[in-house]
C-alpha positions in Angstrom: 0.0 0.0 0.0 2.8 2.4 0.8 4.2 2.0 -2.7 0.9 3.1 -4.2 0.6 6.1 -2.0 4.1 7.3 -2.9 3.2 7.4 -6.6 -0.1 9.3 -6.1 -0.4 12.8 -7.6 -0.5 15.6 -5.1 -2.8 18.6 -5.1 -2.2 22.0 -3.5 -5.2 24.3 -2.8 -5.6 27.7 -1.4 -8.4 28.5 1.1 -9.5 31.6 2.8 -9.3 31.6 6.6 -13.1 31.0 7.1 -13.1 28.0 4.8 -9.9 26.6 6.3 -11.4 26.8 9.8 -14.5 25.0 8.7 -12.4 22.4 7.0 -10.4 21.9 10.1 -13.6 21.5 12.2 -15.1 18.8 9.9 -11.7 17.0 9.5 -11.2 16.8 13.2 -14.8 15.5 13.8 -14.2 12.9 11.1 -11.0 11.5 12.6 -9.3 11.6 9.2 -6.4 13.6 8.0 -7.1 16.7 5.9 -5.6 14.9 2.9 -7.8 11.7 3.4 -10.9 13.8 4.0 -10.5 15.9 0.9 -9.5 12.8 -1.2 -12.6 11.0 0.0 -14.8 14.0 -0.9 -13.4 14.3 -4.4 -13.8 10.5 -5.0 -17.4 10.6 -3.9 -18.2 13.6 -6.1 -16.6 11.9 -9.1 -18.6 8.6 -8.8 -20.7 7.8 -11.8 -23.1 5.6 -9.8 -26.8 6.5 -9.6 -28.9 5.7 -6.5 -30.8 2.5 -6.7 -34.2 3.0 -8.3 -33.2 6.4 -9.8 -34.1 5.5 -13.4 -37.4 3.9 -12.2 -38.6 7.5 -11.7 -38.4 8.4 -15.3 -41.8 9.4 -16.6 -43.3 9.3 -13.1 -43.8 13.1 -12.8 -47.5 14.0 -13.1 -47.3 17.7 -12.7 -48.0 20.2 -15.4 -44.7 22.1 -15.0 -42.0 21.6 -17.6 -38.4 20.8 -16.5 -37.4 24.3 -17.3 -40.2 25.8 -15.1 -39.1 23.5 -12.2 -35.5 24.6 -12.5 -36.6 28.2 -12.5 -38.6 27.6 -9.3 -35.6 25.9 -7.7 -33.2 28.7 -8.7 -35.6 31.3 -7.3 -35.7 29.5 -4.0 -31.9 29.4 -3.9 -31.8 33.1 -4.7 -33.9 33.8 -1.6 -31.0 32.7 0.5 -27.9 33.6 -1.5 -27.4 36.2 -4.2 -24.9 35.0 -6.8 -22.6 36.8 -9.1 -24.1 37.1 -12.6 -22.1 35.4 -15.3 -21.9 37.3 -18.6 
């Protein structure tokens, strides 16, 4: 196992103080190292697996809203809590 870890690519990131403090808190609570916690997070975000039964829901929506209208509603709800920078 040590041989594999020695050949792994490394990643350096820069965090603001507030984010670094939050990271330290969750890392400490997890009992993992920073590196292990971040690596596990990245791995979980890159998984291609879908939850069991996910595709069984296809065609199950009975509402009259289009997907676009649903996304607009979701985005409006998010905007109530957090204003985001406009992308041009």
